[in-house]
PDBQT receptor file of N, H, CA, C and O in Angstrom, charges set to zero:
ATOM      1  N   TRP A   1     -57.764 127.184  15.729  1.00  0.00    +0.000 N 
ATOM      2  CA  TRP A   1     -58.390 127.481  17.009  1.00  0.00    +0.000 C 
ATOM      3  C   TRP A   1     -57.394 127.304  18.143  1.00  0.00    +0.000 C 
ATOM      4  O   TRP A   1     -57.313 128.150  19.033  1.00  0.00    +0.000 OA
ATOM      5  N   ASP A   2     -56.630 126.205  18.120  1.00  0.00    +0.000 N 
ATOM      6  H   ASP A   2     -56.696 125.517  17.397  1.00  0.00    +0.000 HD
ATOM      7  CA  ASP A   2     -55.636 125.980  19.169  1.00  0.00    +0.000 C 
ATOM      8  C   ASP A   2     -54.556 127.057  19.154  1.00  0.00    +0.000 C 
ATOM      9  O   ASP A   2     -54.060 127.461  20.205  1.00  0.00    +0.000 OA
ATOM     10  N   MET A   3     -54.193 127.523  17.951  1.00  0.00    +0.000 N 
ATOM     11  H   MET A   3     -54.596 127.195  17.097  1.00  0.00    +0.000 HD
ATOM     12  CA  MET A   3     -53.175 128.569  17.842  1.00  0.00    +0.000 C 
ATOM     13  C   MET A   3     -53.671 129.854  18.493  1.00  0.00    +0.000 C 
ATOM     14  O   MET A   3     -52.922 130.518  19.210  1.00  0.00    +0.000 OA
ATOM     15  N   HIS A   4     -54.918 130.203  18.249  1.00  0.00    +0.000 N 
ATOM     16  H   HIS A   4     -55.527 129.663  17.667  1.00  0.00    +0.000 HD
ATOM     17  CA  HIS A   4     -55.493 131.408  18.848  1.00  0.00    +0.000 C 
ATOM     18  C   HIS A   4     -55.532 131.282  20.370  1.00  0.00    +0.000 C 
ATOM     19  O   HIS A   4     -55.243 132.239  21.088  1.00  0.00    +0.000 OA
ATOM     20  N   ARG A   5     -55.884 130.119  20.843  1.00  0.00    +0.000 N 
ATOM     21  H   ARG A   5     -56.119 129.341  20.259  1.00  0.00    +0.000 HD
ATOM     22  CA  ARG A   5     -55.952 129.882  22.289  1.00  0.00    +0.000 C 
ATOM     23  C   ARG A   5     -54.564 129.995  22.917  1.00  0.00    +0.000 C 
ATOM     24  O   ARG A   5     -54.413 130.591  23.983  1.00  0.00    +0.000 OA
ATOM     25  N   SER A   6     -53.558 129.429  22.267  1.00  0.00    +0.000 N 
ATOM     26  H   SER A   6     -53.681 128.945  21.401  1.00  0.00    +0.000 HD
ATOM     27  CA  SER A   6     -52.186 129.512  22.771  1.00  0.00    +0.000 C 
ATOM     28  C   SER A   6     -51.705 130.953  22.819  1.00  0.00    +0.000 C 
ATOM     29  O   SER A   6     -51.084 131.370  23.797  1.00  0.00    +0.000 OA
ATOM     30  N   GLU A   7     -51.988 131.714  21.770  1.00  0.00    +0.000 N 
ATOM     31  H   GLU A   7     -52.493 131.375  20.976  1.00  0.00    +0.000 HD
ATOM     32  CA  GLU A   7     -51.596 133.125  21.748  1.00  0.00    +0.000 C 
ATOM     33  C   GLU A   7     -52.279 133.885  22.873  1.00  0.00    +0.000 C 
ATOM     34  O   GLU A   7     -51.670 134.756  23.493  1.00  0.00    +0.000 OA
ATOM     35  N   SER A   8     -53.518 133.569  23.135  1.00  0.00    +0.000 N 
ATOM     36  H   SER A   8     -54.013 132.861  22.630  1.00  0.00    +0.000 HD
ATOM     37  CA  SER A   8     -54.268 134.225  24.201  1.00  0.00    +0.000 C 
ATOM     38  C   SER A   8     -53.652 133.933  25.564  1.00  0.00    +0.000 C 
ATOM     39  O   SER A   8     -53.552 134.822  26.410  1.00  0.00    +0.000 OA
ATOM     40  N   ILE A   9     -53.241 132.689  25.773  1.00  0.00    +0.000 N 
ATOM     41  H   ILE A   9     -53.321 131.967  25.086  1.00  0.00    +0.000 HD
ATOM     42  CA  ILE A   9     -52.614 132.306  27.042  1.00  0.00    +0.000 C 
ATOM     43  C   ILE A   9     -51.291 133.047  27.219  1.00  0.00    +0.000 C 
ATOM     44  O   ILE A   9     -51.005 133.556  28.302  1.00  0.00    +0.000 OA
ATOM     45  N   PHE A  10     -50.474 133.109  26.147  1.00  0.00    +0.000 N 
ATOM     46  H   PHE A  10     -50.706 132.696  25.266  1.00  0.00    +0.000 HD
ATOM     47  CA  PHE A  10     -49.194 133.810  26.240  1.00  0.00    +0.000 C 
ATOM     48  C   PHE A  10     -49.397 135.299  26.482  1.00  0.00    +0.000 C 
ATOM     49  O   PHE A  10     -48.649 135.909  27.246  1.00  0.00    +0.000 OA
ATOM     50  N   TYR A  11     -50.394 135.887  25.843  1.00  0.00    +0.000 N 
ATOM     51  H   TYR A  11     -51.001 135.392  25.222  1.00  0.00    +0.000 HD
ATOM     52  CA  TYR A  11     -50.679 137.307  26.036  1.00  0.00    +0.000 C 
ATOM     53  C   TYR A  11     -51.081 137.575  27.480  1.00  0.00    +0.000 C 
ATOM     54  O   TYR A  11     -50.639 138.552  28.083  1.00  0.00    +0.000 OA
ATOM     55  N   LYS A  12     -51.921 136.705  28.029  1.00  0.00    +0.000 N 
ATOM     56  H   LYS A  12     -52.280 135.912  27.539  1.00  0.00    +0.000 HD
ATOM     57  CA  LYS A  12     -52.353 136.867  29.419  1.00  0.00    +0.000 C 
ATOM     58  C   LYS A  12     -51.158 136.766  30.354  1.00  0.00    +0.000 C 
ATOM     59  O   LYS A  12     -51.051 137.542  31.304  1.00  0.00    +0.000 OA
ATOM     60  N   LYS A  13     -50.260 135.821  30.101  1.00  0.00    +0.000 N 
ATOM     61  H   LYS A  13     -50.347 135.190  29.329  1.00  0.00    +0.000 HD
ATOM     62  CA  LYS A  13     -49.069 135.657  30.937  1.00  0.00    +0.000 C 
ATOM     63  C   LYS A  13     -48.191 136.899  30.851  1.00  0.00    +0.000 C 
ATOM     64  O   LYS A  13     -47.672 137.359  31.868  1.00  0.00    +0.000 OA
ATOM     65  N   ASP A  14     -48.016 137.447  29.651  1.00  0.00    +0.000 N 
ATOM     66  H   ASP A  14     -48.438 137.073  28.825  1.00  0.00    +0.000 HD
ATOM     67  CA  ASP A  14     -47.227 138.668  29.490  1.00  0.00    +0.000 C 
ATOM     68  C   ASP A  14     -47.843 139.822  30.272  1.00  0.00    +0.000 C 
ATOM     69  O   ASP A  14     -47.124 140.605  30.893  1.00  0.00    +0.000 OA
ATOM     70  N   GLU A  15     -49.150 139.929  30.244  1.00  0.00    +0.000 N 
ATOM     71  H   GLU A  15     -49.733 139.293  29.738  1.00  0.00    +0.000 HD
ATOM     72  CA  GLU A  15     -49.842 140.983  30.989  1.00  0.00    +0.000 C 
ATOM     73  C   GLU A  15     -49.632 140.808  32.490  1.00  0.00    +0.000 C 
ATOM     74  O   GLU A  15     -49.417 141.789  33.202  1.00  0.00    +0.000 OA
ATOM     75  N   GLU A  16     -49.693 139.576  32.976  1.00  0.00    +0.000 N 
ATOM     76  H   GLU A  16     -49.868 138.779  32.398  1.00  0.00    +0.000 HD
ATOM     77  CA  GLU A  16     -49.473 139.310  34.402  1.00  0.00    +0.000 C 
ATOM     78  C   GLU A  16     -48.049 139.680  34.802  1.00  0.00    +0.000 C 
ATOM     79  O   GLU A  16     -47.836 140.287  35.851  1.00  0.00    +0.000 OA
ATOM     80  N   LEU A  17     -47.079 139.319  33.974  1.00  0.00    +0.000 N 
ATOM     81  H   LEU A  17     -47.252 138.826  33.122  1.00  0.00    +0.000 HD
ATOM     82  CA  LEU A  17     -45.687 139.652  34.271  1.00  0.00    +0.000 C 
ATOM     83  C   LEU A  17     -45.482 141.163  34.291  1.00  0.00    +0.000 C 
ATOM     84  O   LEU A  17     -44.761 141.683  35.143  1.00  0.00    +0.000 OA
ATOM     85  N   LEU A  18     -46.111 141.862  33.359  1.00  0.00    +0.000 N 
ATOM     86  H   LEU A  18     -46.697 141.440  32.668  1.00  0.00    +0.000 HD
ATOM     87  CA  LEU A  18     -45.999 143.313  33.323  1.00  0.00    +0.000 C 
ATOM     88  C   LEU A  18     -46.589 143.939  34.580  1.00  0.00    +0.000 C 
ATOM     89  O   LEU A  18     -45.991 144.847  35.157  1.00  0.00    +0.000 OA
ATOM     90  N   GLN A  19     -47.749 143.465  35.006  1.00  0.00    +0.000 N 
ATOM     91  H   GLN A  19     -48.234 142.727  34.537  1.00  0.00    +0.000 HD
ATOM     92  CA  GLN A  19     -48.376 144.001  36.211  1.00  0.00    +0.000 C 
ATOM     93  C   GLN A  19     -47.509 143.744  37.442  1.00  0.00    +0.000 C 
ATOM     94  O   GLN A  19     -47.384 144.617  38.301  1.00  0.00    +0.000 OA
ATOM     95  N   MET A  20     -46.912 142.561  37.535  1.00  0.00    +0.000 N 
ATOM     96  H   MET A  20     -47.014 141.853  36.837  1.00  0.00    +0.000 HD
ATOM     97  CA  MET A  20     -46.034 142.255  38.669  1.00  0.00    +0.000 C 
ATOM     98  C   MET A  20     -44.808 143.161  38.646  1.00  0.00    +0.000 C 
ATOM     99  O   MET A  20     -44.373 143.656  39.686  1.00  0.00    +0.000 OA
ATOM    100  N   TYR A  21     -44.258 143.374  37.462  1.00  0.00    +0.000 N 
ATOM    101  H   TYR A  21     -44.611 142.972  36.617  1.00  0.00    +0.000 HD
ATOM    102  CA  TYR A  21     -43.090 144.243  37.335  1.00  0.00    +0.000 C 
ATOM    103  C   TYR A  21     -43.428 145.665  37.771  1.00  0.00    +0.000 C 
ATOM    104  O   TYR A  21     -42.664 146.288  38.508  1.00  0.00    +0.000 OA
ATOM    105  N   LEU A  22     -44.564 146.175  37.320  1.00  0.00    +0.000 N 
ATOM    106  H   LEU A  22     -45.185 145.668  36.721  1.00  0.00    +0.000 HD
ATOM    107  CA  LEU A  22     -44.959 147.537  37.674  1.00  0.00    +0.000 C 
ATOM    108  C   LEU A  22     -45.187 147.678  39.173  1.00  0.00    +0.000 C 
ATOM    109  O   LEU A  22     -44.803 148.687  39.766  1.00  0.00    +0.000 OA
ATOM    110  N   LEU A  23     -45.804 146.683  39.785  1.00  0.00    +0.000 N 
ATOM    111  H   LEU A  23     -46.116 145.864  39.303  1.00  0.00    +0.000 HD
ATOM    112  CA  LEU A  23     -46.030 146.722  41.226  1.00  0.00    +0.000 C 
ATOM    113  C   LEU A  23     -44.704 146.736  41.978  1.00  0.00    +0.000 C 
ATOM    114  O   LEU A  23     -44.499 147.560  42.870  1.00  0.00    +0.000 OA
ATOM    115  N   LYS A  24     -43.809 145.827  41.617  1.00  0.00    +0.000 N 
ATOM    116  H   LYS A  24     -43.976 145.158  40.893  1.00  0.00    +0.000 HD
ATOM    117  CA  LYS A  24     -42.521 145.761  42.305  1.00  0.00    +0.000 C 
ATOM    118  C   LYS A  24     -41.704 147.021  42.081  1.00  0.00    +0.000 C 
ATOM    119  O   LYS A  24     -41.045 147.515  42.996  1.00  0.00    +0.000 OA
ATOM    120  N   SER A  25     -41.749 147.531  40.878  1.00  0.00    +0.000 N 
ATOM    121  H   SER A  25     -42.284 147.130  40.135  1.00  0.00    +0.000 HD
ATOM    122  CA  SER A  25     -41.033 148.762  40.573  1.00  0.00    +0.000 C 
ATOM    123  C   SER A  25     -41.552 149.918  41.422  1.00  0.00    +0.000 C 
ATOM    124  O   SER A  25     -40.770 150.728  41.918  1.00  0.00    +0.000 OA
ATOM    125  N   SER A  26     -42.858 149.992  41.586  1.00  0.00    +0.000 N 
ATOM    126  H   SER A  26     -43.494 149.334  41.183  1.00  0.00    +0.000 HD
ATOM    127  CA  SER A  26     -43.455 151.042  42.416  1.00  0.00    +0.000 C 
ATOM    128  C   SER A  26     -43.039 150.905  43.872  1.00  0.00    +0.000 C 
ATOM    129  O   SER A  26     -42.723 151.895  44.531  1.00  0.00    +0.000 OA
ATOM    130  N   ILE A  27     -43.040 149.680  44.368  1.00  0.00    +0.000 N 
ATOM    131  H   ILE A  27     -43.296 148.876  43.832  1.00  0.00    +0.000 HD
ATOM    132  CA  ILE A  27     -42.648 149.445  45.763  1.00  0.00    +0.000 C 
ATOM    133  C   ILE A  27     -41.197 149.851  45.982  1.00  0.00    +0.000 C 
ATOM    134  O   ILE A  27     -40.878 150.549  46.945  1.00  0.00    +0.000 OA
ATOM    135  N   ILE A  28     -40.331 149.416  45.096  1.00  0.00    +0.000 N 
ATOM    136  H   ILE A  28     -40.589 148.849  44.314  1.00  0.00    +0.000 HD
ATOM    137  CA  ILE A  28     -38.909 149.722  45.242  1.00  0.00    +0.000 C 
ATOM    138  C   ILE A  28     -38.661 151.220  45.103  1.00  0.00    +0.000 C 
ATOM    139  O   ILE A  28     -37.841 151.777  45.832  1.00  0.00    +0.000 OA
ATOM    140  N   SER A  29     -39.352 151.873  44.188  1.00  0.00    +0.000 N 
ATOM    141  H   SER A  29     -40.018 151.420  43.596  1.00  0.00    +0.000 HD
ATOM    142  CA  SER A  29     -39.192 153.313  44.005  1.00  0.00    +0.000 C 
ATOM    143  C   SER A  29     -39.646 154.097  45.226  1.00  0.00    +0.000 C 
ATOM    144  O   SER A  29     -39.097 155.158  45.525  1.00  0.00    +0.000 OA
ATOM    145  N   ALA A  30     -40.639 153.586  45.928  1.00  0.00    +0.000 N 
ATOM    146  H   ALA A  30     -41.086 152.725  45.685  1.00  0.00    +0.000 HD
ATOM    147  CA  ALA A  30     -41.183 154.291  47.090  1.00  0.00    +0.000 C 
ATOM    148  C   ALA A  30     -40.341 154.100  48.348  1.00  0.00    +0.000 C 
ATOM    149  O   ALA A  30     -40.471 154.883  49.288  1.00  0.00    +0.000 OA
ATOM    150  N   LEU A  31     -39.497 153.099  48.392  1.00  0.00    +0.000 N 
ATOM    151  H   LEU A  31     -39.391 152.463  47.628  1.00  0.00    +0.000 HD
ATOM    152  CA  LEU A  31     -38.739 152.802  49.611  1.00  0.00    +0.000 C 
ATOM    153  C   LEU A  31     -37.944 153.995  50.150  1.00  0.00    +0.000 C 
ATOM    154  O   LEU A  31     -37.999 154.250  51.353  1.00  0.00    +0.000 OA
ATOM    155  N   PRO A  32     -37.207 154.735  49.316  1.00  0.00    +0.000 N 
ATOM    156  CA  PRO A  32     -36.429 155.846  49.866  1.00  0.00    +0.000 C 
ATOM    157  C   PRO A  32     -37.295 156.953  50.481  1.00  0.00    +0.000 C 
ATOM    158  O   PRO A  32     -36.830 157.697  51.344  1.00  0.00    +0.000 OA
ATOM    159  N   GLU A  33     -38.527 157.060  50.047  1.00  0.00    +0.000 N 
ATOM    160  H   GLU A  33     -38.906 156.456  49.346  1.00  0.00    +0.000 HD
ATOM    161  CA  GLU A  33     -39.407 158.116  50.527  1.00  0.00    +0.000 C 
ATOM    162  C   GLU A  33     -40.153 157.742  51.804  1.00  0.00    +0.000 C 
ATOM    163  O   GLU A  33     -40.795 158.593  52.420  1.00  0.00    +0.000 OA
ATOM    164  N   LEU A  34     -40.075 156.501  52.195  1.00  0.00    +0.000 N 
ATOM    165  H   LEU A  34     -39.554 155.810  51.695  1.00  0.00    +0.000 HD
ATOM    166  CA  LEU A  34     -40.800 156.074  53.388  1.00  0.00    +0.000 C 
ATOM    167  C   LEU A  34     -40.144 156.626  54.647  1.00  0.00    +0.000 C 
ATOM    168  O   LEU A  34     -38.923 156.586  54.798  1.00  0.00    +0.000 OA
ATOM    169  N   ALA A  35     -40.968 157.137  55.536  1.00  0.00    +0.000 N 
ATOM    170  H   ALA A  35     -41.960 157.170  55.413  1.00  0.00    +0.000 HD
ATOM    171  CA  ALA A  35     -40.447 157.673  56.793  1.00  0.00    +0.000 C 
ATOM    172  C   ALA A  35     -40.237 156.564  57.815  1.00  0.00    +0.000 C 
ATOM    173  O   ALA A  35     -39.535 156.754  58.807  1.00  0.00    +0.000 OA
ATOM    174  N   LEU A  36     -40.832 155.431  57.578  1.00  0.00    +0.000 N 
ATOM    175  H   LEU A  36     -41.403 155.277  56.772  1.00  0.00    +0.000 HD
ATOM    176  CA  LEU A  36     -40.733 154.322  58.520  1.00  0.00    +0.000 C 
ATOM    177  C   LEU A  36     -39.398 153.609  58.367  1.00  0.00    +0.000 C 
ATOM    178  O   LEU A  36     -38.849 153.514  57.269  1.00  0.00    +0.000 OA
ATOM    179  N   LYS A  37     -38.898 153.122  59.458  1.00  0.00    +0.000 N 
ATOM    180  H   LYS A  37     -39.344 153.199  60.350  1.00  0.00    +0.000 HD
ATOM    181  CA  LYS A  37     -37.683 152.312  59.404  1.00  0.00    +0.000 C 
ATOM    182  C   LYS A  37     -38.112 150.853  59.295  1.00  0.00    +0.000 C 
ATOM    183  O   LYS A  37     -38.799 150.336  60.176  1.00  0.00    +0.000 OA
ATOM    184  N   PRO A  38     -37.709 150.195  58.222  1.00  0.00    +0.000 N 
ATOM    185  CA  PRO A  38     -38.141 148.805  58.047  1.00  0.00    +0.000 C 
ATOM    186  C   PRO A  38     -37.510 147.888  59.095  1.00  0.00    +0.000 C 
ATOM    187  O   PRO A  38     -36.360 148.064  59.499  1.00  0.00    +0.000 OA
ATOM    188  N   SER A  39     -38.282 146.933  59.506  1.00  0.00    +0.000 N 
ATOM    189  H   SER A  39     -39.216 146.790  59.178  1.00  0.00    +0.000 HD
ATOM    190  CA  SER A  39     -37.768 145.933  60.447  1.00  0.00    +0.000 C 
ATOM    191  C   SER A  39     -37.014 144.860  59.666  1.00  0.00    +0.000 C 
ATOM    192  O   SER A  39     -37.064 144.822  58.436  1.00  0.00    +0.000 OA
ATOM    193  N   ALA A  40     -36.333 144.010  60.378  1.00  0.00    +0.000 N 
ATOM    194  H   ALA A  40     -36.293 144.041  61.377  1.00  0.00    +0.000 HD
ATOM    195  CA  ALA A  40     -35.610 142.909  59.736  1.00  0.00    +0.000 C 
ATOM    196  C   ALA A  40     -36.572 142.005  58.976  1.00  0.00    +0.000 C 
ATOM    197  O   ALA A  40     -36.240 141.508  57.900  1.00  0.00    +0.000 OA
ATOM    198  N   SER A  41     -37.764 141.789  59.535  1.00  0.00    +0.000 N 
ATOM    199  H   SER A  41     -38.034 142.192  60.409  1.00  0.00    +0.000 HD
ATOM    200  CA  SER A  41     -38.730 140.924  58.843  1.00  0.00    +0.000 C 
ATOM    201  C   SER A  41     -39.265 141.595  57.578  1.00  0.00    +0.000 C 
ATOM    202  O   SER A  41     -39.548 140.915  56.592  1.00  0.00    +0.000 OA
ATOM    203  N   ASP A  42     -39.406 142.934  57.597  1.00  0.00    +0.000 N 
ATOM    204  H   ASP A  42     -39.176 143.487  58.398  1.00  0.00    +0.000 HD
ATOM    205  CA  ASP A  42     -39.824 143.652  56.388  1.00  0.00    +0.000 C 
ATOM    206  C   ASP A  42     -38.779 143.493  55.294  1.00  0.00    +0.000 C 
ATOM    207  O   ASP A  42     -39.108 143.221  54.139  1.00  0.00    +0.000 OA
ATOM    208  N   LEU A  43     -37.521 143.666  55.671  1.00  0.00    +0.000 N 
ATOM    209  H   LEU A  43     -37.254 143.887  56.609  1.00  0.00    +0.000 HD
ATOM    210  CA  LEU A  43     -36.445 143.526  54.691  1.00  0.00    +0.000 C 
ATOM    211  C   LEU A  43     -36.347 142.095  54.184  1.00  0.00    +0.000 C 
ATOM    212  O   LEU A  43     -36.057 141.865  53.010  1.00  0.00    +0.000 OA
ATOM    213  N   SER A  44     -36.586 141.144  55.058  1.00  0.00    +0.000 N 
ATOM    214  H   SER A  44     -36.822 141.331  56.012  1.00  0.00    +0.000 HD
ATOM    215  CA  SER A  44     -36.573 139.741  54.655  1.00  0.00    +0.000 C 
ATOM    216  C   SER A  44     -37.695 139.456  53.660  1.00  0.00    +0.000 C 
ATOM    217  O   SER A  44     -37.489 138.765  52.662  1.00  0.00    +0.000 OA
ATOM    218  N   ALA A  45     -38.881 139.991  53.939  1.00  0.00    +0.000 N 
ATOM    219  H   ALA A  45     -39.048 140.552  54.750  1.00  0.00    +0.000 HD
ATOM    220  CA  ALA A  45     -40.019 139.796  53.035  1.00  0.00    +0.000 C 
ATOM    221  C   ALA A  45     -39.736 140.421  51.677  1.00  0.00    +0.000 C 
ATOM    222  O   ALA A  45     -40.065 139.838  50.644  1.00  0.00    +0.000 OA
ATOM    223  N   LEU A  46     -39.128 141.602  51.671  1.00  0.00    +0.000 N 
ATOM    224  H   LEU A  46     -38.861 142.076  52.510  1.00  0.00    +0.000 HD
ATOM    225  CA  LEU A  46     -38.776 142.244  50.405  1.00  0.00    +0.000 C 
ATOM    226  C   LEU A  46     -37.745 141.406  49.664  1.00  0.00    +0.000 C 
ATOM    227  O   LEU A  46     -37.829 141.245  48.447  1.00  0.00    +0.000 OA
ATOM    228  N   GLY A  47     -36.780 140.876  50.391  1.00  0.00    +0.000 N 
ATOM    229  H   GLY A  47     -36.712 141.006  51.380  1.00  0.00    +0.000 HD
ATOM    230  CA  GLY A  47     -35.785 140.008  49.766  1.00  0.00    +0.000 C 
ATOM    231  C   GLY A  47     -36.413 138.785  49.132  1.00  0.00    +0.000 C 
ATOM    232  O   GLY A  47     -36.036 138.396  48.026  1.00  0.00    +0.000 OA
ATOM    233  N   HIS A  48     -37.374 138.167  49.822  1.00  0.00    +0.000 N 
ATOM    234  H   HIS A  48     -37.680 138.483  50.720  1.00  0.00    +0.000 HD
ATOM    235  CA  HIS A  48     -38.070 137.001  49.264  1.00  0.00    +0.000 C 
ATOM    236  C   HIS A  48     -38.853 137.382  48.014  1.00  0.00    +0.000 C 
ATOM    237  O   HIS A  48     -38.887 136.620  47.048  1.00  0.00    +0.000 OA
ATOM    238  N   LEU A  49     -39.478 138.547  48.023  1.00  0.00    +0.000 N 
ATOM    239  H   LEU A  49     -39.451 139.166  48.807  1.00  0.00    +0.000 HD
ATOM    240  CA  LEU A  49     -40.221 139.013  46.850  1.00  0.00    +0.000 C 
ATOM    241  C   LEU A  49     -39.296 139.126  45.653  1.00  0.00    +0.000 C 
ATOM    242  O   LEU A  49     -39.634 138.685  44.555  1.00  0.00    +0.000 OA
ATOM    243  N   LEU A  50     -38.135 139.715  45.864  1.00  0.00    +0.000 N 
ATOM    244  H   LEU A  50     -37.860 140.073  46.756  1.00  0.00    +0.000 HD
ATOM    245  CA  LEU A  50     -37.194 139.902  44.765  1.00  0.00    +0.000 C 
ATOM    246  C   LEU A  50     -36.605 138.581  44.289  1.00  0.00    +0.000 C 
ATOM    247  O   LEU A  50     -36.379 138.404  43.092  1.00  0.00    +0.000 OA
ATOM    248  N   VAL A  51     -36.355 137.653  45.204  1.00  0.00    +0.000 N 
ATOM    249  H   VAL A  51     -36.539 137.797  46.177  1.00  0.00    +0.000 HD
ATOM    250  CA  VAL A  51     -35.820 136.344  44.819  1.00  0.00    +0.000 C 
ATOM    251  C   VAL A  51     -36.872 135.532  44.074  1.00  0.00    +0.000 C 
ATOM    252  O   VAL A  51     -36.565 134.868  43.084  1.00  0.00    +0.000 OA
ATOM    253  N   ASP A  52     -38.116 135.584  44.554  1.00  0.00    +0.000 N 
ATOM    254  H   ASP A  52     -38.366 136.123  45.359  1.00  0.00    +0.000 HD
ATOM    255  CA  ASP A  52     -39.189 134.825  43.913  1.00  0.00    +0.000 C 
ATOM    256  C   ASP A  52     -39.495 135.344  42.517  1.00  0.00    +0.000 C 
ATOM    257  O   ASP A  52     -39.961 134.594  41.659  1.00  0.00    +0.000 OA
ATOM    258  N   GLN A  53     -39.237 136.614  42.291  1.00  0.00    +0.000 N 
ATOM    259  H   GLN A  53     -38.858 137.223  42.988  1.00  0.00    +0.000 HD
ATOM    260  CA  GLN A  53     -39.520 137.227  40.996  1.00  0.00    +0.000 C 
ATOM    261  C   GLN A  53     -38.259 137.929  40.492  1.00  0.00    +0.000 C 
ATOM    262  O   GLN A  53     -38.196 139.158  40.513  1.00  0.00    +0.000 OA
ATOM    263  N   PRO A  54     -37.270 137.186  40.048  1.00  0.00    +0.000 N 
ATOM    264  CA  PRO A  54     -35.986 137.787  39.675  1.00  0.00    +0.000 C 
ATOM    265  C   PRO A  54     -36.026 138.581  38.375  1.00  0.00    +0.000 C 
ATOM    266  O   PRO A  54     -35.027 139.200  38.007  1.00  0.00    +0.000 OA
ATOM    267  N   ASN A  55     -37.131 138.579  37.688  1.00  0.00    +0.000 N 
ATOM    268  H   ASN A  55     -37.942 138.076  37.987  1.00  0.00    +0.000 HD
ATOM    269  CA  ASN A  55     -37.197 139.236  36.384  1.00  0.00    +0.000 C 
ATOM    270  C   ASN A  55     -37.523 140.722  36.482  1.00  0.00    +0.000 C 
ATOM    271  O   ASN A  55     -37.973 141.313  35.500  1.00  0.00    +0.000 OA
ATOM    272  N   ILE A  56     -37.310 141.335  37.633  1.00  0.00    +0.000 N 
ATOM    273  H   ILE A  56     -36.945 140.855  38.430  1.00  0.00    +0.000 HD
ATOM    274  CA  ILE A  56     -37.568 142.773  37.720  1.00  0.00    +0.000 C 
ATOM    275  C   ILE A  56     -36.309 143.551  37.447  1.00  0.00    +0.000 C 
ATOM    276  O   ILE A  56     -36.326 144.782  37.475  1.00  0.00    +0.000 OA
TER     277      ILE A  56
């Protein structure tokens, strides 16, 4: 029972990591197409996102 529970927790974590990766990938892919000029704070926020989640 504990083994099944552990596998379930790891599977859920893998799914969360995949969703975060897909979201970040979509954001980064869309950047060149944006007509808006990002502000320094926008670029800083993006930098923090990438640093906080270096596995992308």
